PLY file of the C-alpha trace (Angstrom):
ply
format ascii 1.0
element vertex 245
property float x
property float y
property float z
element edge 244
property int vertex1
property int vertex2
end_header
5.70 -44.80 129.12
9.43 -45.33 128.77
10.69 -45.46 132.35
14.24 -44.16 132.53
16.37 -45.42 135.40
16.54 -42.32 137.58
19.74 -43.64 139.09
21.38 -43.27 135.70
19.32 -40.72 133.84
17.39 -37.75 135.18
14.46 -36.35 133.26
14.90 -32.63 132.74
12.98 -29.98 130.86
15.06 -27.72 128.66
13.90 -24.24 127.71
15.49 -22.18 125.01
14.89 -18.66 123.84
11.29 -17.86 122.85
10.50 -17.20 119.21
7.92 -15.00 117.53
4.80 -16.83 116.34
4.39 -17.27 112.60
1.39 -15.80 110.83
-0.15 -19.27 110.49
0.26 -19.99 114.20
-1.28 -16.66 115.14
-4.20 -17.40 112.82
-4.63 -20.83 114.42
-4.95 -19.28 117.87
-7.31 -16.59 116.58
-9.49 -19.20 114.87
-9.65 -21.34 118.03
-10.85 -18.42 120.14
-13.29 -17.09 117.54
-14.82 -20.49 116.79
-15.48 -21.08 120.47
-17.08 -17.64 120.84
-19.45 -18.39 117.97
-20.70 -21.56 119.69
-18.67 -24.26 117.95
-17.72 -27.17 120.22
-14.29 -26.49 121.67
-12.90 -29.87 120.55
-13.88 -29.30 116.92
-12.47 -25.76 117.11
-9.26 -27.18 118.56
-8.80 -29.68 115.73
-9.42 -26.96 113.16
-6.77 -24.81 114.86
-4.35 -27.73 114.77
-4.84 -27.97 111.00
-3.90 -24.28 110.66
-0.81 -24.50 112.89
2.54 -24.39 111.09
5.50 -24.49 113.51
7.09 -27.84 114.33
8.48 -26.60 117.65
8.61 -23.52 119.83
9.27 -22.20 123.31
6.22 -20.73 125.02
6.31 -19.35 128.57
9.71 -21.00 129.13
8.41 -24.41 128.09
9.84 -26.16 125.05
7.28 -27.77 122.74
8.30 -30.03 119.87
5.32 -31.11 117.83
7.10 -33.17 115.18
9.21 -35.99 116.63
12.00 -37.40 114.49
10.78 -35.25 111.58
7.94 -37.77 111.06
5.71 -38.21 114.12
3.12 -35.57 115.06
2.65 -35.17 118.81
-0.83 -33.71 118.47
-1.60 -33.70 122.19
1.40 -31.45 122.88
0.01 -28.98 120.36
-3.46 -29.40 121.88
-2.00 -28.55 125.28
-0.31 -25.48 123.83
-3.51 -24.25 122.18
-5.61 -24.95 125.26
-3.27 -22.71 127.25
-4.49 -19.82 125.09
-8.03 -20.22 126.42
-7.17 -21.15 129.99
-10.26 -21.24 132.18
-12.73 -21.29 129.29
-12.78 -25.06 128.75
-14.60 -27.70 130.81
-11.79 -28.81 133.13
-12.68 -32.50 133.25
-13.02 -32.71 129.47
-9.69 -30.95 129.00
-7.91 -33.27 131.46
-9.39 -36.38 129.84
-8.16 -35.22 126.44
-4.67 -34.05 127.39
-3.81 -36.82 129.87
-5.85 -39.80 128.65
-6.34 -39.00 124.93
-10.11 -39.24 125.50
-12.04 -36.69 123.42
-15.20 -35.07 124.84
-17.22 -36.08 121.77
-16.90 -39.03 119.43
-15.89 -38.42 115.82
-14.82 -40.93 113.20
-11.20 -41.36 112.16
-12.18 -39.96 108.78
-13.59 -36.79 110.35
-10.55 -36.49 112.64
-8.28 -36.72 109.58
-10.32 -34.15 107.70
-10.25 -31.67 110.60
-6.49 -31.79 111.24
-5.54 -32.35 107.58
-4.28 -35.46 105.82
-0.59 -34.59 106.22
-0.86 -34.11 109.97
-3.03 -37.22 110.24
-0.37 -39.41 108.62
2.22 -37.93 110.98
-0.20 -38.52 113.88
-0.33 -42.22 113.00
3.47 -42.27 113.05
3.38 -40.88 116.59
0.66 -43.30 117.68
2.58 -46.39 116.62
6.10 -45.02 117.00
5.78 -43.45 120.47
2.53 -44.34 122.24
2.42 -47.99 121.21
6.19 -48.35 121.60
5.94 -47.14 125.20
3.11 -49.60 125.78
5.19 -52.44 124.32
7.91 -51.79 126.87
5.32 -51.68 129.64
4.01 -55.08 128.54
7.54 -56.49 128.62
8.20 -55.01 132.07
4.98 -56.51 133.44
5.97 -59.93 132.09
9.42 -59.74 133.70
7.92 -58.58 137.00
5.43 -61.46 137.11
8.20 -63.96 136.40
10.66 -62.61 138.99
8.59 -60.86 141.67
9.56 -63.49 144.23
13.22 -62.47 144.01
13.65 -59.89 146.77
16.76 -58.39 145.17
15.20 -57.98 141.74
14.81 -54.22 141.59
13.02 -51.92 139.14
16.15 -51.14 137.13
16.78 -54.86 136.61
13.22 -55.32 135.38
13.67 -52.44 132.96
16.99 -53.75 131.66
15.53 -57.20 131.04
12.50 -55.69 129.28
14.78 -53.77 126.90
16.79 -56.88 126.17
13.65 -58.84 125.35
12.24 -56.18 123.05
15.42 -54.83 121.43
18.11 -57.39 122.18
20.27 -55.09 124.31
20.10 -52.70 127.27
18.67 -49.18 127.32
21.93 -47.30 127.94
23.61 -48.94 124.96
20.67 -48.01 122.76
20.45 -44.47 124.13
24.15 -43.86 123.52
23.83 -45.19 119.97
20.81 -42.93 119.37
22.68 -39.88 120.65
25.77 -40.65 118.61
23.68 -40.99 115.44
21.93 -37.67 116.13
25.03 -35.85 117.30
23.59 -35.29 120.78
25.88 -35.04 123.82
26.24 -38.08 126.08
25.00 -37.06 129.54
23.25 -38.44 132.61
19.99 -36.56 132.03
17.35 -36.47 129.32
14.71 -33.96 128.31
11.09 -34.98 127.82
11.41 -34.06 124.14
14.53 -36.19 123.72
12.81 -39.07 125.50
10.00 -39.03 122.93
12.51 -38.80 120.09
14.45 -41.73 121.56
11.25 -43.79 121.79
10.48 -43.11 118.14
14.06 -44.08 117.26
13.54 -47.35 119.17
10.43 -48.00 117.08
12.40 -47.53 113.85
15.24 -49.66 115.28
12.81 -52.48 116.07
11.32 -52.38 112.58
14.81 -52.86 111.16
15.80 -55.70 113.49
12.66 -57.81 114.07
10.72 -60.05 111.71
7.32 -58.88 110.49
5.35 -61.57 112.33
6.81 -60.55 115.67
6.26 -56.85 114.96
2.58 -57.51 114.23
2.17 -59.66 117.34
3.93 -57.12 119.58
1.82 -54.27 118.21
-1.38 -56.21 118.87
-0.40 -56.91 122.48
0.65 -53.29 123.08
-2.68 -51.99 121.72
-4.58 -54.38 124.00
-2.58 -53.11 126.97
-3.31 -49.49 126.07
-7.03 -50.11 125.80
-7.07 -51.81 129.21
-5.23 -48.89 130.77
-7.50 -46.24 129.28
-10.66 -48.22 130.02
-9.72 -48.61 133.68
-8.85 -44.94 134.10
-11.92 -43.62 132.37
-14.35 -46.30 133.55
-14.63 -47.65 130.03
-15.03 -44.27 128.35
-13.59 -44.72 124.81
-10.21 -43.12 124.12
-8.75 -41.96 120.83
-5.64 -44.00 120.14
0 1
1 2
2 3
3 4
4 5
5 6
6 7
7 8
8 9
9 10
10 11
11 12
12 13
13 14
14 15
15 16
16 17
17 18
18 19
19 20
20 21
21 22
22 23
23 24
24 25
25 26
26 27
27 28
28 29
29 30
30 31
31 32
32 33
33 34
34 35
35 36
36 37
37 38
38 39
39 40
40 41
41 42
42 43
43 44
44 45
45 46
46 47
47 48
48 49
49 50
50 51
51 52
52 53
53 54
54 55
55 56
56 57
57 58
58 59
59 60
60 61
61 62
62 63
63 64
64 65
65 66
66 67
67 68
68 69
69 70
70 71
71 72
72 73
73 74
74 75
75 76
76 77
77 78
78 79
79 80
80 81
81 82
82 83
83 84
84 85
85 86
86 87
87 88
88 89
89 90
90 91
91 92
92 93
93 94
94 95
95 96
96 97
97 98
98 99
99 100
100 101
101 102
102 103
103 104
104 105
105 106
106 107
107 108
108 109
109 110
110 111
111 112
112 113
113 114
114 115
115 116
116 117
117 118
118 119
119 120
120 121
121 122
122 123
123 124
124 125
125 126
126 127
127 128
128 129
129 130
130 131
131 132
132 133
133 134
134 135
135 136
136 137
137 138
138 139
139 140
140 141
141 142
142 143
143 144
144 145
145 146
146 147
147 148
148 149
149 150
150 151
151 152
152 153
153 154
154 155
155 156
156 157
157 158
158 159
159 160
160 161
161 162
162 163
163 164
164 165
165 166
166 167
167 168
168 169
169 170
170 171
171 172
172 173
173 174
174 175
175 176
176 177
177 178
178 179
179 180
180 181
181 182
182 183
183 184
184 185
185 186
186 187
187 188
188 189
189 190
190 191
191 192
192 193
193 194
194 195
195 196
196 197
197 198
198 199
199 200
200 201
201 202
202 203
203 204
204 205
205 206
206 207
207 208
208 209
209 210
210 211
211 212
212 213
213 214
214 215
215 216
216 217
217 218
218 219
219 220
220 221
221 222
222 223
223 224
224 225
225 226
226 227
227 228
228 229
229 230
230 231
231 232
232 233
233 234
234 235
235 236
236 237
237 238
238 239
239 240
240 241
241 242
242 243
243 244
């Protein structure tokens, strides 16, 4: 995950005025509930409901959900969380937690079946989110671990210094400079706090920035190392239970 220096930036959740659900979104929720009642596995029913969903963002119960990051990357687990809230208490708690927090599905399905269930358009956008947000966060974590191992014997080398050095190694400059540039490009206000939604959007922007400024060989190598790191993390948390990247 992108670790923002809390001494400089504070993570905050922003809620805006709730909106009325579209017909497609209402149908998605109805389908999810009905499919579960007829005996279909809840995970399959969930993916089918995701395919039916239409809105790219909404406010539900004072929480802001944005499902399409940077107009390209589909945050499918945020939508899964939203849909699961509609059947609160009816899902196996451990299976739900493993899916929403560790991206580990309760049953194994092929990538082809996953794509078919959520739809090809959403699947392509899901891949954008996988590589543009999840893997990008992992890449920064890999860089931070490398800096920490190199400089852990320096008593004054604090977390924010590790983070700053990691950003410089990956992107060639510090996080605040990049964040200010991102906000200026998007017309966002410069402030000392950041919403969770903006953090994801910033991460995706960093991914696009890196593609424009790094050579292809390094991009491929970095992606490979980040994917290895992610698999190690998920394997250790789930005792080697496979996770859906």
